[in-house]
C-alpha positions as CSV (number, residue, x, y, z in Angstrom):
1,M,0.0,0.1,-0.2
2,K,1.3,3.5,-1.2
3,V,0.6,6.6,1.2
4,K,1.2,9.8,-0.4
5,V,2.4,12.6,1.8
6,L,2.7,16.3,0.9
7,S,6.1,17.5,2.0
8,R,7.9,20.7,0.8
9,S,11.5,22.0,1.3
10,T,12.4,24.3,4.0
11,L,14.3,26.5,1.3
12,E,10.7,27.4,-0.1
13,Y,9.7,29.4,3.2
14,T,13.0,30.2,4.8
15,R,15.2,33.4,4.5
16,K,18.7,33.1,3.5
17,T,19.6,36.4,5.6
18,P,17.9,38.2,8.4
19,Q,17.3,41.3,5.7
20,D,15.3,39.1,3.1
21,I,11.8,39.4,2.7
22,Y,9.6,36.3,3.9
23,K,8.7,34.1,1.0
24,I,4.6,33.9,1.0
25,K,2.6,31.4,-1.2
26,R,-0.2,33.1,-2.6
27,N,-3.2,31.5,-4.8
28,Y,-4.3,34.6,-6.8
29,D,-7.9,32.9,-8.0
30,P,-10.2,35.6,-7.9
31,T,-13.0,33.3,-6.1
32,L,-10.6,32.8,-3.3
33,H,-10.5,37.0,-2.7
34,P,-14.3,38.3,-3.5
35,L,-13.3,41.6,-1.7
36,E,-10.0,42.2,-3.7
37,K,-11.7,44.8,-6.0
38,A,-13.1,46.9,-2.8
39,R,-9.6,46.8,-1.2
40,E,-7.9,48.0,-4.6
41,Y,-10.7,50.7,-5.0
42,T,-9.6,52.0,-1.4
43,R,-5.9,51.8,-2.2
44,A,-6.7,53.6,-5.3
45,L,-8.5,56.3,-3.6
46,N,-6.0,56.7,-0.8
47,A,-3.2,56.8,-3.7
48,V,-4.8,59.8,-5.6
49,K,-5.6,61.9,-2.8
50,L,-1.9,61.4,-1.6
51,E,-0.8,62.4,-4.7
52,R,-2.5,65.7,-4.8
53,M,-1.5,66.1,-1.3
54,F,2.0,65.9,-2.3
55,A,1.9,68.0,-5.5
56,K,4.2,70.7,-5.0
57,P,5.8,71.5,-8.7
58,F,7.4,74.3,-8.1
59,I,11.5,74.1,-7.2
60,G,12.9,77.3,-7.4
61,D,13.5,80.3,-9.7
62,L,16.9,81.6,-11.7
63,S,16.9,85.4,-11.0
64,G,19.4,87.9,-12.1
65,H,17.7,89.4,-15.7
66,S,16.6,92.6,-15.3
67,D,13.9,92.6,-18.2
68,G,11.7,90.1,-19.4
69,V,13.1,86.8,-20.6
70,Y,12.0,86.2,-24.5
71,C,14.0,83.4,-25.5
72,M,15.8,80.4,-24.2
73,A,17.7,77.3,-25.2
74,K,18.7,74.1,-23.7
75,H,22.1,72.5,-24.3
76,P,21.8,69.2,-26.4
77,K,24.6,67.3,-24.7
78,K,24.8,69.0,-21.1
79,L,21.9,68.3,-19.0
80,T,22.3,71.2,-16.8
81,T,23.2,74.0,-18.8
82,V,20.5,76.6,-20.4
83,I,21.1,79.9,-22.2
84,S,18.4,82.6,-22.3
85,G,17.9,86.3,-23.4
86,S,16.2,89.4,-22.2
87,G,14.9,92.5,-23.3
88,D,17.6,94.4,-22.4
89,G,20.0,92.5,-24.6
90,E,21.6,90.5,-21.9
91,L,22.6,86.9,-22.3
92,R,23.0,84.6,-19.2
93,I,24.3,80.8,-19.2
94,W,22.9,79.1,-16.2
95,D,23.9,76.0,-14.3
96,L,20.6,74.3,-13.2
97,S,22.2,72.3,-10.4
98,D,23.2,75.2,-8.5
99,R,20.6,77.6,-10.0
100,E,23.3,80.2,-10.7
101,T,24.4,82.1,-13.4
102,K,27.7,80.6,-14.9
103,W,28.2,83.5,-17.6
104,K,26.8,86.6,-18.6
105,V,27.4,89.6,-21.2
106,V,25.3,92.1,-22.6
107,G,25.7,91.3,-26.0
108,H,22.7,93.3,-27.9
109,K,21.9,96.7,-28.3
110,S,18.1,95.5,-28.0
111,I,15.9,92.8,-27.2
112,V,17.2,89.2,-28.1
113,K,14.8,87.9,-29.8
114,G,16.5,84.0,-30.4
115,V,19.5,81.9,-28.7
116,C,20.7,78.6,-29.5
117,C,23.5,75.9,-28.9
118,S,25.9,74.5,-31.5
119,L,24.9,70.9,-32.1
120,T,28.4,70.3,-34.1
121,K,30.7,72.2,-31.2
122,D,30.1,71.7,-27.5
123,N,30.6,75.4,-26.2
124,L,29.5,77.6,-29.0
125,Y,26.2,79.3,-28.5
126,F,24.5,81.6,-31.0
127,S,22.1,84.8,-30.5
128,C,20.1,86.9,-32.6
129,G,18.3,90.2,-31.9
130,T,16.5,93.3,-33.3
131,D,19.6,95.1,-33.9
132,K,19.8,93.1,-37.1
133,T,23.0,91.0,-35.7
134,V,23.9,87.5,-35.2
135,K,26.7,86.6,-32.5
136,I,28.5,83.6,-31.7
137,W,29.5,83.1,-28.2
138,N,32.3,80.9,-26.4
139,P,32.3,81.4,-22.7
140,D,35.5,80.0,-22.1
141,Q,37.0,82.7,-24.2
142,S,36.7,86.6,-23.8
143,G,33.6,88.2,-23.2
144,E,33.6,89.5,-26.8
145,P,31.7,87.5,-29.9
146,L,33.7,85.1,-31.7
147,N,32.1,86.2,-34.8
148,T,29.5,88.8,-36.0
149,Y,26.9,88.4,-39.0
150,V,24.9,91.8,-40.0
151,G,21.9,91.2,-41.7
152,K,19.7,93.6,-43.7
153,F,16.5,93.4,-41.2
154,A,15.9,92.7,-37.5
155,F,16.0,89.0,-36.8
156,S,13.1,87.3,-34.6
157,A,14.4,83.7,-34.3
158,I,17.5,81.2,-35.1
159,D,18.2,77.9,-34.9
160,H,20.9,75.4,-35.7
161,H,21.2,72.4,-37.6
162,R,21.6,69.2,-36.1
163,S,25.1,67.8,-37.8
164,D,26.2,70.7,-40.3
165,P,27.9,73.8,-39.4
166,I,24.5,75.8,-40.6
167,F,22.1,77.9,-38.7
168,I,19.0,79.4,-39.8
169,T,17.4,82.9,-39.0
170,S,14.0,84.7,-39.5
171,G,12.7,88.0,-39.9
172,S,11.4,89.7,-42.8
173,Q,12.9,86.7,-44.6
174,V,14.4,83.4,-44.0
175,D,18.3,83.1,-44.2
176,I,20.5,80.1,-44.2
177,W,24.2,81.0,-42.7
178,D,27.1,79.1,-43.0
179,E,29.1,79.5,-40.0
180,N,32.4,80.2,-42.0
181,R,30.9,83.1,-44.1
182,S,29.7,86.4,-43.5
183,D,26.8,86.6,-46.1
184,P,23.8,84.1,-46.2
185,I,24.2,81.1,-48.5
186,K,20.6,80.9,-49.6
187,T,17.6,82.8,-49.0
188,F,13.8,82.0,-48.9
189,N,10.7,84.2,-49.1
190,W,7.3,83.6,-50.1
191,G,5.2,86.9,-49.6
192,V,5.4,86.9,-45.6
193,D,5.4,90.1,-43.6
194,T,7.4,88.9,-40.6
195,I,8.5,85.2,-39.4
196,N,8.2,84.8,-36.0
197,T,9.7,81.6,-34.9
198,I,11.9,79.2,-37.1
199,R,12.7,75.3,-35.9
200,F,14.8,72.6,-37.4
201,N,13.4,69.2,-37.6
202,Q,15.4,67.2,-35.6
203,T,14.9,63.9,-37.3
204,E,14.4,64.9,-40.9
205,T,17.5,67.3,-40.5
206,N,17.1,69.3,-43.8
207,I,13.4,70.2,-43.0
208,F,12.4,73.3,-41.1
209,G,9.4,75.3,-40.2
210,T,8.2,78.8,-40.1
211,C,5.2,80.7,-38.6
212,G,4.4,84.4,-39.7
213,T,2.4,87.3,-38.7
214,D,0.1,86.9,-41.9
215,R,-1.2,83.5,-40.2
216,T,0.9,81.1,-42.1
217,I,2.9,78.1,-41.2
218,I,5.2,77.3,-44.2
219,L,7.8,74.5,-44.5
220,Y,10.9,74.6,-46.2
221,D,13.6,72.1,-47.6
222,L,17.3,73.2,-47.4
223,R,17.8,70.9,-50.5
224,M,15.4,72.6,-52.6
225,N,15.1,76.2,-53.9
226,S,11.5,76.8,-53.0
227,P,9.3,76.4,-50.2
228,L,7.6,72.9,-49.9
229,T,3.8,74.2,-48.7
230,K,2.2,76.9,-47.0
231,S,-0.9,76.9,-44.7
232,V,-3.2,79.4,-43.6
233,L,-4.8,79.5,-40.2
234,Q,-7.7,81.8,-39.1
235,M,-5.5,83.0,-36.3
236,R,-1.7,83.7,-36.3
237,T,0.9,81.2,-34.8
238,N,3.3,82.1,-32.3
239,A,5.6,79.1,-32.2
240,I,6.2,75.7,-33.5
241,A,7.8,72.5,-32.2
242,W,8.9,69.5,-33.7
243,N,8.0,66.0,-32.2
244,P,11.6,64.5,-31.8
245,M,10.2,60.7,-32.0
246,E,7.8,61.4,-35.0
247,A,9.7,63.0,-38.1
248,F,6.9,64.4,-39.8
249,N,4.5,65.5,-36.6
250,F,4.9,69.3,-35.4
251,T,2.5,71.1,-32.8
252,A,1.8,75.1,-33.3
253,A,0.8,77.3,-30.7
254,N,-2.0,79.6,-31.8
255,E,-3.5,83.3,-31.0
256,D,-7.0,81.5,-30.6
257,H,-6.0,79.9,-27.7
258,N,-5.3,76.4,-28.9
259,C,-2.4,74.3,-29.8
260,Y,-2.9,72.1,-33.1
261,T,-0.5,68.8,-34.1
262,F,0.0,68.4,-37.7
263,D,1.5,65.9,-40.1
264,M,3.3,67.7,-42.4
265,R,2.1,65.4,-45.4
266,K,-1.5,66.2,-44.8
267,M,-1.7,69.8,-43.4
268,D,-5.5,70.3,-44.5
269,C,-6.4,68.5,-41.2
270,A,-5.0,68.6,-37.6
271,L,-4.1,65.6,-35.8
272,N,-5.0,66.5,-32.3
273,V,-6.3,70.0,-30.7
274,L,-4.9,71.0,-27.2
275,K,-7.0,73.2,-25.3
276,D,-7.9,74.6,-21.9
277,H,-5.8,77.8,-22.4
278,V,-8.0,80.9,-21.7
279,S,-5.5,83.3,-23.8
280,A,-3.2,83.2,-26.5
281,V,-0.3,80.2,-26.4
282,L,3.1,82.0,-26.8
283,D,5.5,79.1,-26.7
284,L,5.5,75.3,-26.3
285,D,8.0,72.6,-26.7
286,Y,8.1,68.6,-26.4
287,S,9.7,66.5,-24.1
288,P,12.4,64.6,-25.6
289,T,10.3,61.2,-25.5
290,G,7.9,62.9,-27.6
291,E,5.1,62.1,-25.2
292,E,4.3,65.3,-23.5
293,I,4.1,68.8,-24.5
294,V,4.4,71.7,-22.3
295,T,2.9,75.2,-23.0
296,G,3.1,78.8,-21.7
297,A,0.4,81.4,-22.5
298,Y,-0.5,85.1,-22.1
299,D,-2.8,84.0,-19.1
300,R,0.2,83.8,-17.1
301,T,-0.2,79.7,-16.4
302,L,2.0,77.0,-17.9
303,R,0.1,73.7,-18.9
304,I,1.5,70.1,-19.5
305,Y,-0.3,67.7,-22.0
306,S,-0.1,64.4,-22.8
307,A,0.7,64.6,-26.7
308,R,-2.1,62.3,-27.8
309,Q,-4.9,63.7,-25.6
310,G,-6.8,67.2,-26.0
311,H,-6.9,68.3,-22.4
312,S,-4.3,69.2,-19.9
313,R,-3.0,66.8,-17.1
314,D,-1.5,69.8,-15.3
315,I,-1.4,73.4,-14.7
316,Y,1.1,75.3,-13.0
317,H,1.0,79.1,-11.5
318,T,2.5,81.6,-9.2
319,K,1.1,84.9,-7.8
320,R,4.3,86.6,-9.1
321,M,4.5,85.2,-12.6
322,Q,3.8,87.2,-15.8
323,R,3.1,86.5,-19.2
324,I,5.2,83.5,-20.2
325,F,7.2,84.0,-23.5
326,C,9.1,80.9,-23.2
327,V,8.8,77.3,-22.0
328,K,11.5,74.2,-22.4
329,Y,11.7,70.7,-21.3
330,S,15.0,69.6,-19.3
331,M,16.7,67.0,-21.7
332,D,16.0,63.8,-19.1
333,S,12.0,64.9,-19.4
334,K,11.9,65.4,-15.4
335,Y,11.8,69.1,-15.3
336,V,10.1,72.3,-17.2
337,L,11.6,75.8,-17.2
338,S,9.4,79.0,-17.9
339,G,10.9,82.4,-18.7
340,S,8.3,85.0,-18.1
341,D,8.0,88.9,-18.5
342,D,9.0,89.4,-14.7
343,G,12.7,88.5,-15.8
344,S,12.9,85.2,-13.8
345,I,13.3,81.7,-14.9
346,R,11.1,79.2,-13.3
347,L,11.9,75.6,-12.5
348,W,9.2,73.0,-12.3
349,K,8.7,69.5,-11.8
350,A,7.4,67.6,-14.9
351,K,5.3,65.5,-12.2
352,A,4.1,67.5,-9.5
353,S,3.8,64.7,-6.9
354,E,7.0,63.0,-7.9
355,K,9.5,63.0,-5.2
356,L,13.1,64.1,-5.7
357,G,16.2,62.3,-5.2
358,P,17.2,58.4,-4.8
359,K,14.6,55.8,-4.4
360,D,15.3,52.2,-3.3
361,Y,13.7,49.2,-5.1
362,R,10.7,48.6,-2.6
363,E,9.8,52.4,-3.1
364,R,10.0,52.6,-6.7
365,A,7.8,49.3,-6.8
366,H,5.2,50.6,-4.4
367,I,5.1,53.9,-6.4
368,E,4.6,51.7,-9.5
369,Y,1.7,49.8,-8.0
370,Q,0.2,53.3,-6.8
371,E,0.3,54.5,-10.5
372,K,-1.2,51.2,-11.7
373,L,-4.0,51.4,-9.3
374,I,-4.7,55.1,-10.3
375,D,-4.8,54.3,-14.0
376,R,-7.3,51.3,-13.4
377,Y,-9.7,53.2,-11.4
378,K,-9.2,56.5,-13.1
379,Y,-12.4,56.5,-14.6
380,L,-14.8,56.3,-11.4
381,P,-16.4,59.2,-10.3
382,E,-14.7,59.9,-6.8
383,I,-11.1,59.2,-8.1
384,K,-11.6,61.2,-11.5
385,R,-13.0,64.3,-9.4
386,I,-9.9,64.5,-7.0
387,S,-7.1,63.7,-9.9
388,R,-8.5,66.5,-11.9
389,H,-9.2,68.8,-9.4
390,R,-6.9,72.2,-9.4
391,N,-7.0,75.3,-7.4
392,V,-6.7,77.8,-9.9
393,P,-6.5,81.6,-10.0
394,K,-9.7,83.6,-9.9
395,V,-9.1,85.4,-13.1
396,I,-8.6,82.2,-14.9
397,K,-11.8,80.4,-13.6
398,N,-13.7,83.5,-14.8
399,A,-12.4,83.3,-17.9
400,Q,-12.9,79.7,-18.6
401,N,-16.8,80.2,-17.4
402,T,-17.2,83.1,-20.0
403,K,-15.4,81.1,-22.9
404,R,-17.3,78.3,-22.1
405,I,-20.9,80.5,-22.4
406,M,-19.5,82.1,-25.5
407,L,-18.9,78.5,-26.9
408,Q,-22.2,77.4,-26.2
409,A,-23.9,80.4,-27.5
410,Q,-22.0,79.7,-30.8
411,R,-23.0,76.0,-31.1
412,R,-26.5,77.2,-30.2
413,K,-26.5,79.8,-32.9
414,E,-25.2,77.0,-35.6
415,E,-27.8,74.4,-34.8
416,N,-30.7,77.2,-34.7
417,L,-29.6,78.0,-38.3
418,R,-29.2,74.6,-39.4
419,K,-32.7,73.6,-37.9
420,H,-34.4,76.8,-39.9
421,S,-32.0,76.0,-43.2
422,K,-32.5,73.7,-45.9
423,K,-31.5,70.2,-45.1
424,G,-27.7,70.0,-45.7
425,S,-27.5,73.3,-46.8
426,I,-25.1,74.2,-43.5
427,P,-23.0,71.0,-42.9
428,Y,-21.2,70.1,-39.7
429,Q,-17.7,71.3,-39.6
430,V,-15.0,69.1,-38.2
431,E,-13.0,70.6,-35.2
432,R,-9.7,69.7,-36.6
433,K,-10.3,71.3,-39.9
434,K,-12.0,74.7,-38.5
435,P,-8.8,76.5,-37.9
436,I,-7.3,75.7,-41.6
437,V,-8.3,78.6,-44.1
438,G,-6.4,76.9,-47.1
439,I,-3.2,75.4,-48.3
440,A,-0.8,76.7,-51.1
441,K,1.5,74.3,-52.6
């Protein structure tokens, strides 16, 4: 007769050292745990409450400019280096870890409209201003510029090629410059009054885009003698930013309080519309991962969006912050920088409740578990309400209410017109096609 006996090795439940965690055998069969969902919901509720409780995004400010900060650029190879330009012609290079100025110079006689870093040489910085000059600086050498280029018109923006010693400037026309020549090697002009912003595509490096005061977005190719395409919107575009991971996609910040994401191959319809601002959006920037967008607006708020969603996931503001003219993501996607009219550059956390500093394995696992719980139960009313709740200034709240009433009145008017007109005479217009007036090729 055979007798079967249950047996198990002591290695399965004993610890090797006193610091190890006890090994516990668990059966995850849902029928054995009827209250598991209730427990998980309670944990998710506590997690989202703690997330909002510890949401303190503001880290500090970089003060030193005596006028508004109108432009800013991050160094592509140095994580803690940022250059900024102000309205009094001063340039400053900042160390983000110390929050101090490493180098400063009064480089222009008037407003600095654009700054950028050389992507071919480590320690070269470019600046342009309304005094019709472009200057190259090396902080390791003297306070004098290495080279000065004089243009015919005032410059409004500048950007550098990713791999070649070429930079582009905008103003009354688009100029392509070689670092070793004193005159532009190529000029583009397509009947634009003044071009506000110019940006190189970081993936397709020969493509760059511009936006002008005549409500246009124009795309160019360095290898061609004429522009690629020209799109006209209903209102003016203030800035554009290319997605670093999706070569053909870019987002435009518009005067109508929205941002529009386009595919350069199909400009007659926006891929996404980013809403929530109550005033003109002045600048925007993609995170290096291409997953998030930060925007700064005339309403003195800074908003962070997911690149594939239409509403902001967070809003940052302070009592003393004025109109935001420039915003940037740090190269590690963990921080956000904003330059405003009060002369300060503010440093924010990209995730408001994220803990700074090193975290051990168990703490990281606990945080990941909480994030998964919140994501799983985010559509339930109580968790959704707590997660979305933000304390915003009274001015913004009143503007949001006014804007909502105006949009409702506009929709009601369209429905009344449609109701009392011939069937099909007033078609429904797609929201993503509304801002586009036409395309010229």
